[in-house]
N, C-alpha and C positions, 0 to 999 in steps of 0.2 A: 504493500500500500504506500510505503514511503517512496520506493523507487518509481512507482507509477504516478507519484505526486497527488495522491488522494488525500494525504495528510500533510499538515504544516506544523513545524516545530514551534512550540510555545516559547516566547521570549521570557525565560525564567527570571532573568535579571531585573525585568521590569514588573514582576509580579510578587505576590506574597509567598511564592514557592521556591525562593532562592535556597532554602535549606535542604531541598530535595536533591539527592545525588544521582538522579536518573533523568534521561531526556524524556520530555513529554510532548505529545502531539495532540492535535485535534483535526477533525475533518475540515477540508476547505469549504465544502458545500454540504449543507444539511440534506439536500436532495440526494447527493451521492451516498451519504451515510445511510439514508433510508433505503436506497436500492440495495446496497451491500448487505445491510441488515436483513432485508427481505430474502436474499439469496442463501442466508445461513440456515442450517438445520437447527431445530430447537436444542438438540444436544450441544451443538457448537456454541449457540448463544449462551446456554447455561454455563458451559465450561469457561467461556470468555468472561462472563459476569463474575464467576467465582474467582478467577485469577485477578480480575480488577479489584474485587473486594479484598483479597489477600494483600494486594499492593497497598491499597489505602490503609488497611489495618496496620501494615508495617510502618506507616508514616505517623501513626498516632503519637508515638513517643517523641517524634521530632517536631510536631506541630505545636506551637506555643498557644495559639488561639487567644491572643491577648486582645483582639479587637472585639468590641461589643457588637453583636449582630442586631440588625434592624429588621423590621417586617419585610422590607424590600429585598433583604438578603435571603429570604426563606427559600428552601429547596422544595420543589414540587413533590407531593406525595404520590404522584402518578407512577404506575408501574410500566411506563413506556420504556423501551430499550434505548431511546435517544437521550441518554444522560450525558451531557457534555459539560455541566457546570463544574468549576474547579473550587472545591471547598477551601475556605480560608480561616475558619474558626473551628474549635473543637466540636461543637454541636453539629455543624454542617458536615464535618469529616465523618463523625459517627453515623450521621443520617445517610449520607451517600454510600458509605460502606454497607449499611443495613439494606439499602435499596438494591445494591448489586447482589448481596447474599440472598435477598428475597427473590430476585429474578432468577437466581441460580437454584431456586428451590432448596436452599440451605436454611431451613427454618430456625434452627436453634441459634446459630451465630447471628442471624438477622434479628431475632428476638433480643439477644444480648446487646447488639449495637443500637437498636431502637431505644432500648432502655437507657443505655449510656447517654444517648442524645437527649432524652427527656430529663435526665439528671442534670446535664449541663444547662439546659434551658431553665429548669427550675431554680438552679443556682443563680441564674441571671435575672430571675423574677418574671420570666416569660411563661406565665401559667398556662395560657391557652395552647402555646406551642408544645409545652411539656405534655399537656393532656393529649394532644394529637399523636405524639410519639408513643405514649403509653397505650393508646388504642391500637397503633400499628404493632406494638410488641404483643399485645393480647391476641390479635388476629393470628400472629405466628404460633402462639400457644394453641389456639383452636385448631390450626392445621396439624400441629404435632399430635394432638390428642386424637384427631380423626384418623391420622396415619397409624397411630398406635392400635386402634381398635381393629384395623385390617391385618395386623400381624398375627401369624399363627404361632403363638408362644405357649410352651408348656408351663402350666401353673400348678404348683403342688397344693395339697389339701389345706395346709396352714395358710398359704397366701390367699387362697380362694375364700377361706372362712373369714380372714381379716377383711377382705374386700366386702363381703356380705354384711358383717357387723358394722364396719365404718359407713357403708352406704345407708344402712338403716338408721344409724345415729344422725347422719346429716339429713336424712329424710324427715326425722322428727324435728330437728332444729328448724328446717325450712318449711315444714308442714306441707310438703308436696313431693312428688316423684322426681328422681334425678333424670337428667337428659339421657337419651340413649347412648351418647358418647361416653358420659361419665360412668354409666352403669357397667360398661365393659372394661374399665381401666383397673389394672392391678399394679402392684409394686414392680413386677417384672416388665410390664409394658412401659412404665415410666423409666425404668433403668435402661430400656432399649432406646427410647426416643431421646433421652438425655445423654446417651453414649456413656452411661455409668458415671457421669460428672455430677457429683453431689453439690459442688459449688455453683454450677449453672442452675441446678434445681432450686437452691436457696435463693439465688438471684431472681429466679422466676417467681418465687413466693413473695419476695419484696416488691416485684413489679405488680403482682395481683393486689396486694394490700394498698400500695400507693395509688394504683388505678381506682380501687374502690373509694379511697379518700377523695381523689380528684373528681370522680363521677358524682359522689355525694355532695361536693361543694359547688361544682360548675353547672351540671346539667339539671334541668327542671325534673322534679320527681326522681332525682338521682339515687335516692335511697332504694329504689326498686332494683335497678341494675347493680348498684353498689352492694346490696345484700347478696346478690347472686355471685358476685366476685369473691366476697368474703367466704361464702359457703364453699365455693370451689377451692379456695386456699385451704380451708379447714379439712376438706376431704383429702386433698393431696398430702397434707401433713400426716393425717391418720394412716394413710396407705404406706407411707415411707418410714414410719416408726418401726424400729426393729421389734422382733416378736416378743422379747421379754418386756420391753417398754410398753407395748400395746397390751400385753396381758396385765401388767400392773395398772394400766389406765382403766381397763374394763373392771378390774377388781375393785378399784376405788369408787367405781360407779355402780357397784353390784345392785344396790337397792333400786336405783333408777332404771337399770337395765331390766330388772324383773318386772317393775311396774309397767314398762313399755314393751314387754315380751321380746326383748332382744337377748339372744343367747350370749352369755359371757364367753369371752375368748380365753380358753384354757391353755396352760403351758403344755406344749407337746413338742416332740422332736420333729425336725423337718425331715421328711422322707428322702431317702437317697434317690439320686437321679437315675432313671432307667436309660442307660446309654444305648440300649437296643431299640429304643423308640425312634420311629422314622419321622423325619421332618420333610416338608415339601421344599421346593426351591426358594420360597420366600421366607423360610424360617431361619432364624439365626442359629448357629451351632450351639451345642450345649456348653462349650467352653465360654462362649460369650454370655449366655443366659445366666450361668451360675459362676460368674467371675469371682475370684477371690477378693477383689477389691470391694470394700463396703459401699453400699448405697443406702445408708441409714442416716436419719436425722440425729445429730448429736448436740444441736443447739436449737432448742425449741423456742427460744425467745424471739426468733425472727417471725414466728407465727402469731405472737401475742396481739399485734395490731389488728389482725383479722377477727379474733375473738372480741376484743375491746370495741372495734368498729361496729361489728354486728350487734353487740349488746346496746351500743349507743343508738343505732337505727331503731332497734326494738323499743327502746325507752322513749326516744324523742320524736320519732316520725309516725305518721299515720299508717304504718305498714300493717297494723292489726295483728301483731304477734300475740299468741295466747300464753297463758301461764305455763303450760307444759313446755313450750318452745323456750321461753326465757329462762325458766328454772333449769331445764336440762342443759342449755347452752352455758349458763353460769357455772353449773357443777362440772361440766366438761372442761371449762376454762380453769377451774380450780385444780382438777385432776392433772391437766397438762402442765400447769405451773409447778405442781408438786413433783411431777416426773422430771421437770427441768431443774428442780432443787434450787430454786432462787426465791428466797423467802419474801422479798419485797413484792414480787408478783403474786405470791400466795396471799399475802396480806391484802393486796388491792382487790383480788378476786373475791376474797371472803367478805370484804366491804360491799362489793357489788351484790353478792349472794344474800347478805343480811338485809340490804335495802329491798331486794326483790321479794324476799319472803314477807317483809313488812308491807310492801306494796300490795301483795296478793292476800294479805290477812292472816298469814301463818306466823303469828307473833312468836310462838314458842321456838320455832326453828330460827327465826331472826335473832332472838336473844341468845340462842345457843351458839350461833356463828360468831356473834359479837364477844361472847365470853371466851371463845377460842382465840379471837384476836388479842384480847388482853393477856391470855396465857402465853402467847409466843412473842408478843411485842417487846422490842428492846430499843429504846430511844437511840443509844449510841450506834447501834448496828444498822438500823433501818430508817430512821426519820429523815436524814438528809438524802438518802437514796430515793425514798418515796417522793420527796419534794422535787428532786432533779428529774425523776422519770415521769411523775404524774402531776406535777404542779403544786401539790401540797401533801401534807401528812394525812391521808384519808383515814388512817386507822383512828386518829383522834376525833375526826368528824363523825365516824361511825359510832364510836363509844358515846359521844355526846348525844346522838340521836337515840341510842338505846337507853341512856340515862333518863331522857324525857319519857320514853316508853314505860320504864319502870315506875316513874312518878305517876303517870296517868293510870297505871294499873294498881297503884297503892302499895307497891313493893318498895317501901322506903329504905330498908336495909340494903337491898341490891342497888337502889338508886344512889345511896350514899357511897357504896363501894365504887361505883362508876365515877362519881364526882371526885372522890379522893384520888382515883387513878388519874383523872384529867388534871387535877390540881398539881400532882407530882410532876406531870409532864410539862405543865406551864412554867415550872421553875427552871427547866433545862432547855426547852426548845428555842431555837434561834429565830427570833421574830423578824430578822432581816432576810431570812432565806425564803420565806413565803408568808402568805396571809393567814396561815393556820392559827397562830397564836392570837392574832387580832380577832379572828372569828370566834375562837373558842373561849377567850377570856371573858367576854360578856356573857356567853352561854353558861359558863361555870358559875359566875356571880349570880345569875338569875336562878340557877338551880339551888344555890345555897340559901337564897332568900325564900324560895318556894318551900324547901325542906324545913326551914325555920318556922314559916307560917303554919305548915301542916303539923309539925311536931308540937306547936303551941296549942 
């Protein structure tokens, strides 16, 4: 093409590409580009786009991206193969790379690059642009999951049981059937479409939760689609939990699983692979399916925004969630945080659970959860972490709510114990770290006055 003078070399010295160490060209005529593109086979086009994407990706570390993009700099989201724009900023570079991966039908790298572009745009405060890239990343995930259902993958009994239990749990939380695509997804399907890359899977979970937050904020009635995104993230987390963690999770939810007729996941050995089993030409080999590399979630904190976001939708939006949905979701959130063994999240979810019980009139359980909070709370260990993560020390807010509940029930001894607990915390809490002390100090004072009046 260069010899036939279809291409012209770009004057790199006059552009923002001076840091690139390779010669770059563009077509002299868009008409000639269109004709040559039309003569190429689809496979040739895809291989070309893949190579271009690899080239752009290799330049990421060399691109400074210091210029602030403007709306006029935006790269078209069209999947036309006539992509001639030269990216000059990080978000553009990620986006163009994603477009070429997308056109090459390389869905996973396209997803990751779209997500990186959205992150860069969000950092620049370009919320609408970030939202559009998140949508593109989500569409890549949809294609990956559809491709996964078409795979003929051997699934052992334990994996199949986990998929059944996880699907039933998400069905209860969402109060409706899963889509046909999600019904057929197991951990082995996810391992295949993510190429065994657990880091890419975790990035995808982050994409889902951020897209859920973006949808809920930007789009009209966004809580509807946002809740679907959160439910999908929760299902994927449950499927990729290792067997022991999933068994512990269902054990902690034993009473709720029995109430909803969900069979508890029991510990059992994974059956050995039958190497004599035949696979068709589209099936991955057994060495790939049962790789020694782990494809397990070891950091569940990345999924917490999905649980918290869905609980917020259920609480604040007109989505019409019933008591079973809210209570089961909150208890699942508690169980997941216990599995992650991070006490500040356990405390936060217990606060959520206590208020949910109180909201639905189950006062005894609400008080029981709050008593559990007081048992495990340690100011020095958890207060500042709660403030940094959740904005304030919600444990003290919850105990304050329960103190008033004890008062209204006439349980003055229990109310006094709660007020004494709060008084002790008021002496050590950092009033500059959050509004917790300001909010609670007046509450505690009013409780003392009320207790004094009642005791008189």
